[in-house]
Backbone as a chain_set.jsonl record, in Angstrom:
{"seq": "MDRSTMDKRLRKAYRCADLKSTPGGLWHAWRRKWATERKHLPLKDVAEAGGWREPQTLIRCYQQSDEAAFTSVMLDAPKLNGRSDLTPNVTPNVPGQKSRRSAINR", "coords": {"N": [[171.921, 220.834, 75.714], [168.565, 221.84, 75.553], [166.626, 224.188, 73.55], [164.443, 225.337, 74.911], [165.136, 225.218, 77.625], [167.364, 226.895, 77.605], [166.113, 229.275, 76.792], [164.518, 229.8, 79.072], [166.522, 230.234, 80.962], [167.791, 232.512, 79.918], [165.673, 234.362, 80.037], [165.357, 234.464, 82.821], [167.829, 235.565, 83.525], [167.544, 238.096, 82.376], [165.445, 239.077, 84.007], [166.689, 239.04, 86.565], [168.667, 240.925, 86.168], [167.141, 243.092, 85.846], [166.297, 243.875, 83.269], [164.737, 244.494, 80.094], [163.708, 242.39, 77.43], [165.071, 242.667, 74.129], [163.713, 244.337, 71.199], [162.48, 242.252, 68.589], [162.835, 239.735, 69.458], [163.865, 237.167, 71.788], [166.464, 236.081, 71.467], [167.558, 237.278, 69.198], [169.036, 239.783, 69.159], [171.368, 239.087, 70.52], [172.394, 237.065, 68.895], [172.796, 238.543, 66.603], [174.795, 240.361, 67.433], [176.852, 238.517, 67.969], [177.271, 237.409, 65.405], [178.012, 239.7, 63.948], [180.399, 240.434, 65.19], [182.033, 238.531, 64.141], [182.5, 238.989, 61.475], [184.892, 239.163, 60.102], [185.77, 236.612, 59.782], [185.717, 233.437, 57.951], [182.757, 233.134, 56.083], [181.17, 230.769, 55.712], [182.079, 229.167, 57.819], [181.357, 230.713, 60.062], [178.564, 230.744, 59.77], [177.961, 228.009, 60.059], [178.944, 227.468, 62.669], [177.283, 229.15, 64.126], [174.822, 228.052, 63.734], [173.241, 228.618, 61.497], [171.486, 227.629, 58.67], [171.714, 228.525, 56.072], [174.154, 230.578, 54.669], [173.38, 233.02, 53.558], [171.223, 233.915, 55.085], [172.485, 234.633, 57.421], [174.005, 236.828, 56.519], [171.98, 238.565, 55.527], [170.182, 238.962, 57.699], [171.529, 239.122, 60.143], [174.362, 239.949, 60.34], [175.787, 243.128, 60.774], [176.603, 246.373, 59.507], [179.388, 248.206, 60.679], [181.005, 251.057, 62.149], [183.848, 250.92, 62.301], [184.51, 248.83, 60.512], [183.387, 249.872, 58.18], [184.929, 252.197, 57.8], [187.435, 251.009, 57.462], [187.029, 249.587, 55.069], [186.711, 251.729, 53.326], [189.151, 253.171, 53.565], [191.303, 251.405, 53.315], [191.972, 250.694, 50.673], [193.093, 248.467, 48.209], [196.049, 248.664, 46.206], [195.695, 249.044, 42.756], [196.707, 246.621, 40.771], [199.338, 247.331, 41.353], [199.488, 249.953, 40.559], [199.502, 252.918, 41.747], [198.523, 255.282, 40.802], [196.032, 254.745, 39.848], [194.531, 254.179, 42.018], [192.326, 255.763, 44.101], [193.005, 258.459, 46.35], [192.003, 258.448, 49.638], [190.936, 260.234, 52.333], [190.584, 260.514, 55.893], [187.677, 261.905, 57.555], [187.615, 265.328, 58.522], [187.631, 266.519, 61.831], [184.607, 267.955, 62.942], [183.55, 268.36, 60.448], [180.864, 267.202, 58.43], [180.402, 263.771, 57.795], [180.614, 261.947, 54.727], [179.171, 259.622, 54.75], [177.171, 260.09, 56.709], [175.684, 261.981, 55.386], [174.693, 260.511, 53.28], [173.02, 258.725, 54.579], [170.792, 260.157, 55.304]], "CA": [[170.824, 221.5, 76.379], [167.579, 222.228, 74.539], [166.348, 225.623, 73.419], [163.497, 225.762, 75.937], [165.902, 225.436, 78.856], [168.18, 228.097, 77.405], [165.184, 230.413, 76.81], [164.165, 230.063, 80.473], [167.698, 230.801, 81.637], [168.008, 233.886, 79.46], [164.598, 235.181, 80.613], [165.686, 234.655, 84.237], [168.954, 236.512, 83.575], [166.965, 239.422, 82.121], [164.718, 239.492, 85.211], [167.658, 239.299, 87.643], [169.388, 242.164, 85.84], [166.107, 244.11, 85.672], [166.338, 244.3, 81.867], [163.678, 244.032, 79.204], [164.288, 241.799, 76.22], [165.148, 243.616, 73.026], [162.758, 244.102, 70.115], [162.931, 241.274, 67.606], [162.903, 238.398, 70.024], [164.721, 236.904, 72.935], [167.847, 235.768, 71.093], [167.996, 237.926, 67.964], [170.078, 240.794, 69.394], [172.61, 238.402, 70.902], [172.913, 236.386, 67.7], [173.26, 239.607, 65.705], [176.093, 240.814, 67.954], [177.802, 237.415, 67.778], [177.563, 237.314, 63.969], [178.706, 240.912, 63.514], [181.769, 240.379, 65.71], [182.784, 237.511, 63.402], [182.481, 239.303, 60.039], [186.228, 238.993, 59.53], [186.041, 235.176, 59.645], [185.049, 232.844, 56.783], [181.3, 233.13, 56.195], [180.646, 229.409, 55.867], [182.413, 228.712, 59.169], [180.531, 231.463, 61.015], [177.188, 230.253, 59.623], [177.852, 226.669, 60.645], [179.138, 227.564, 64.118], [176.135, 229.84, 64.701], [173.596, 227.287, 63.529], [172.46, 229.068, 60.354], [171.527, 226.653, 57.573], [172.121, 229.225, 54.854], [174.966, 231.77, 54.94], [172.672, 234.237, 53.138], [170.423, 234.375, 56.221], [173.442, 235.292, 58.307], [174.33, 238.137, 55.936], [170.785, 239.391, 55.366], [169.434, 239.246, 58.921], [172.289, 239.181, 61.391], [175.57, 240.766, 60.333], [175.512, 244.544, 60.575], [177.724, 247.26, 59.224], [179.822, 248.982, 61.835], [181.837, 252.191, 61.747], [185.25, 250.515, 62.104], [184.604, 248.066, 59.263], [183.08, 250.799, 57.093], [186.119, 253.029, 57.609], [188.486, 250.15, 56.919], [186.705, 249.331, 53.657], [186.93, 252.953, 52.565], [190.515, 253.685, 53.622], [192.309, 250.384, 53.042], [191.827, 250.245, 49.286], [194.328, 247.887, 47.68], [196.567, 249.287, 44.991], [195.202, 248.322, 41.59], [197.808, 246.067, 39.981], [200.574, 248.055, 41.622], [199.451, 251.305, 39.978], [198.908, 253.822, 42.73], [197.844, 256.379, 40.111], [194.653, 254.338, 39.603], [193.845, 254.026, 43.289], [192.04, 257.095, 44.629], [193.404, 258.77, 47.717], [190.858, 258.68, 50.506], [191.41, 260.719, 53.623], [189.526, 260.521, 56.913], [186.955, 263.163, 57.754], [188.192, 266.304, 59.439], [186.683, 266.755, 62.923], [183.745, 269.115, 62.753], [182.89, 268.27, 59.148], [179.952, 266.073, 58.305], [180.952, 262.701, 56.966], [179.843, 261.607, 53.537], [178.249, 258.557, 55.12], [175.999, 260.637, 57.391], [174.876, 262.662, 54.376], [174.031, 259.467, 52.491], [172.018, 258.05, 55.401], [169.66, 261.03, 55.647]], "C": [[169.838, 221.988, 75.313], [167.269, 223.724, 74.608], [165.426, 226.143, 74.519], [164.212, 226.072, 77.253], [166.732, 226.708, 78.748], [167.31, 229.357, 77.405], [164.841, 230.799, 78.249], [165.327, 230.716, 81.211], [167.946, 232.244, 81.206], [166.928, 234.815, 80.012], [164.879, 235.478, 82.093], [166.835, 235.659, 84.383], [168.462, 237.938, 83.329], [166.252, 239.936, 83.379], [165.68, 239.87, 86.336], [168.414, 240.606, 87.418], [168.438, 243.341, 85.658], [166.168, 244.727, 84.27], [165.116, 243.786, 81.129], [164.344, 243.412, 77.984], [164.19, 242.809, 75.084], [164.08, 243.33, 71.984], [163.324, 243.077, 69.131], [163.078, 239.883, 68.178], [163.944, 238.268, 71.112], [166.191, 236.768, 72.557], [168.402, 236.62, 69.957], [169.142, 238.922, 68.186], [171.415, 240.147, 69.742], [173.237, 237.696, 69.704], [173.454, 237.412, 66.698], [174.633, 240.117, 66.149], [177.162, 239.756, 67.694], [178.226, 237.337, 66.315], [178.365, 238.518, 63.486], [180.157, 240.909, 63.985], [182.642, 239.387, 64.948], [182.796, 237.755, 61.892], [183.819, 239.051, 59.368], [186.599, 237.522, 59.31], [185.316, 234.609, 58.429], [183.546, 232.652, 57.023], [180.732, 231.741, 56.461], [180.905, 228.88, 57.279], [181.559, 229.411, 60.223], [179.092, 230.954, 60.97], [177.025, 228.893, 60.292], [177.975, 226.718, 62.166], [177.933, 228.207, 64.805], [174.809, 229.139, 64.486], [172.716, 227.783, 62.4], [172.594, 228.048, 59.238], [172.076, 227.273, 56.298], [172.955, 230.453, 55.213], [174.262, 233.072, 54.544], [171.787, 234.79, 54.256], [171.301, 235.14, 57.201], [173.753, 236.701, 57.804], [173.116, 239.061, 55.962], [170.187, 239.84, 56.703], [170.279, 239.518, 60.164], [173.527, 240.06, 61.359], [175.215, 242.206, 60.001], [176.789, 245.287, 60.217], [178.107, 247.959, 60.521], [180.84, 250.014, 61.368], [183.281, 251.781, 61.465], [185.418, 249.758, 60.794], [184.363, 248.975, 58.064], [184.301, 251.656, 56.768], [187.249, 252.223, 56.988], [188.257, 249.867, 55.439], [187.028, 250.557, 52.812], [188.4, 253.364, 52.491], [191.59, 252.678, 53.232], [192.177, 249.82, 51.637], [193.141, 249.653, 48.798], [194.776, 248.655, 46.443], [196.141, 248.421, 43.806], [196.368, 247.896, 40.714], [199.094, 246.861, 40.148], [200.594, 249.475, 41.095], [198.731, 252.24, 40.94], [198.183, 254.986, 42.068], [196.385, 256.042, 39.817], [193.844, 254.207, 40.887], [193.596, 255.401, 43.881], [192.573, 257.258, 46.047], [192.148, 259.086, 48.503], [191.405, 259.107, 51.851], [190.262, 260.715, 54.615], [188.865, 261.886, 56.997], [187.69, 264.044, 58.753], [187.179, 266.528, 60.554], [185.895, 268.038, 62.689], [183.042, 269.125, 61.412], [181.954, 267.073, 59.155], [180.587, 265.028, 57.408], [180.043, 262.467, 55.773], [178.804, 260.548, 53.876], [177.008, 259.12, 55.801], [175.1, 261.376, 56.41], [174.097, 261.655, 53.545], [172.875, 258.862, 53.263], [170.831, 258.925, 55.77], [168.423, 260.661, 54.906]], "O": [[170.257, 222.498, 74.274], [167.599, 224.414, 75.572], [165.604, 227.261, 75.004], [163.92, 227.073, 77.908], [166.795, 227.5, 79.688], [167.709, 230.387, 77.947], [164.868, 231.977, 78.605], [165.13, 231.645, 81.994], [168.273, 233.096, 82.032], [167.231, 235.939, 80.413], [164.669, 236.598, 82.56], [166.806, 236.508, 85.274], [168.907, 238.875, 83.99], [166.432, 241.089, 83.77], [165.506, 240.901, 86.985], [168.757, 241.305, 88.371], [168.869, 244.454, 85.354], [166.099, 245.946, 84.113], [164.534, 242.767, 81.5], [165.411, 243.852, 77.556], [163.33, 243.69, 75.088], [163.591, 242.205, 71.89], [164.53, 243.055, 68.881], [163.413, 238.946, 67.453], [164.781, 239.146, 71.319], [167.063, 237.286, 73.254], [169.618, 236.673, 69.776], [170.128, 238.889, 67.449], [172.468, 240.611, 69.305], [174.454, 237.723, 69.521], [174.457, 237.164, 66.028], [175.531, 240.283, 65.323], [178.261, 240.081, 67.245], [179.414, 237.213, 66.02], [179.299, 238.366, 62.699], [181.047, 241.338, 63.251], [183.864, 239.401, 65.096], [183.071, 236.839, 61.117], [183.865, 238.753, 58.175], [187.635, 237.228, 58.713], [184.388, 235.24, 57.922], [183.13, 232.083, 58.032], [179.897, 231.571, 57.349], [180.046, 228.221, 57.864], [181.091, 228.776, 61.168], [178.469, 230.756, 62.014], [176.052, 228.662, 61.01], [177.194, 226.08, 62.872], [177.599, 227.852, 65.935], [173.781, 229.581, 65.0], [171.545, 227.41, 62.337], [173.706, 227.646, 58.897], [172.808, 226.633, 55.543], [172.5, 231.291, 55.992], [174.525, 234.118, 55.138], [171.617, 236.005, 54.363], [170.897, 236.17, 57.741], [173.761, 237.654, 58.584], [173.222, 240.215, 56.377], [169.733, 240.978, 56.824], [169.782, 240.09, 61.134], [173.727, 240.854, 62.279], [174.448, 242.476, 59.076], [177.895, 244.883, 60.577], [177.252, 248.263, 61.353], [181.46, 249.857, 60.316], [183.874, 252.244, 60.491], [186.361, 250.013, 60.045], [185.051, 248.864, 57.049], [184.661, 251.82, 55.603], [187.94, 252.704, 56.089], [189.198, 249.905, 54.647], [187.558, 250.433, 51.708], [188.849, 253.855, 51.455], [192.691, 253.078, 52.853], [192.261, 248.608, 51.437], [194.194, 250.272, 48.956], [193.956, 249.227, 45.725], [196.226, 247.195, 43.868], [196.948, 248.713, 39.998], [199.85, 247.04, 39.193], [201.625, 250.142, 41.177], [197.503, 252.333, 40.938], [197.325, 255.614, 42.688], [195.582, 256.94, 39.565], [192.616, 254.132, 40.848], [194.547, 256.139, 44.142], [192.585, 256.313, 46.836], [191.327, 259.899, 48.079], [192.241, 258.421, 52.439], [189.104, 260.892, 54.235], [189.426, 262.893, 56.565], [188.305, 263.557, 59.702], [185.994, 266.709, 60.277], [186.446, 269.065, 62.292], [182.042, 269.822, 61.244], [182.22, 266.061, 59.804], [181.222, 265.346, 56.402], [178.848, 262.758, 55.818], [177.69, 260.572, 53.353], [175.898, 258.678, 55.506], [173.881, 261.396, 56.583], [172.963, 261.922, 53.149], [171.851, 258.518, 52.673], [169.941, 258.47, 56.488], [167.385, 261.299, 55.082]]}, "num_chains": 1, "name": "protein.A"}
């Protein structure tokens, strides 16, 4: 099926659901969600399956950071060559305290 037909179908779906298309274009938000949900998969495979010619475009424009992945990156630090004394202890934020991430994003 060609892109024009798919565009018409998506526009009709938006109208039927009484929704407005998102900023950035008709497909961008959907492609961004699709790419972000597949961050855990091999980049080259995700890029090819999603129709991106260059994996860098996928990373730069479509995949987004999310709280679960961010937390996992921060808390699931591998032990450095089996030496736990070199791996910093990272603990989750205590409810009611501002997170370091929110302070950085100000």
